[in-house]
C-alpha positions, -999 to +999 in steps of 0.1 A: -207-436+219-231-421+196-222-385+201-186-387+189-173-366+219-156-393+238-137-426+236-143-449+207-170-474+215-150-502+199-121-494+223-145-493+253-159-527+243-124-541+241-116-529+276-149-545+288-140-578+272-105-577+287-120-571+321-143-601+317-116-625+303-091-616+330-117-616+357-108-581+366-071-589+374-050-559+366-078-542+346-063-507+348-029-518+334-046-539+307-068-510+298-037-487+295-021-513+272-052-516+251-055-478+247-018-476+237-021-504+211-054-490+197-040-455+194-009-467+176-031-485+151-057-458+147-040-425+154-064-415+181-089-428+207-116-400+206-143-408+181-146-373+165-108-373+159-110-408+144-139-397+121-122-364+112-151-342+122-130-310+123-106-319+096-128-336+071-102-364+069-110-395+088-081-412+106-099-445+109-134-456+098-156-475+122-151-510+107-113-504+110-117-492+146-135-524+155-108-545+137-081-526+155-097-530+189-098-567+183-062-567+172-053-547+203-070-573+225-049-599+207-017-579+215-026-574+252-046-604+264-019-632+262+002-613+287-027-603+309-040-638+311-006-651+323-007-628+354 
């Protein structure tokens, strides 16, 4: 977050929200599902890859990463809350 060397901040935020909403139940499995859904939507999970730092071609701009993180939550949370 901020240095573009690690996981997208929007994805990190989504995992944190999921942990709160599920009261920590099954957080590792929920996190894995969120990462898979986000990566399918965006093409990567690492910020510099999403921004196209080395290629000059962004895979997903920040506003779309935030949108896709929210959509990933929508994909994963209904199943996680049932557990």
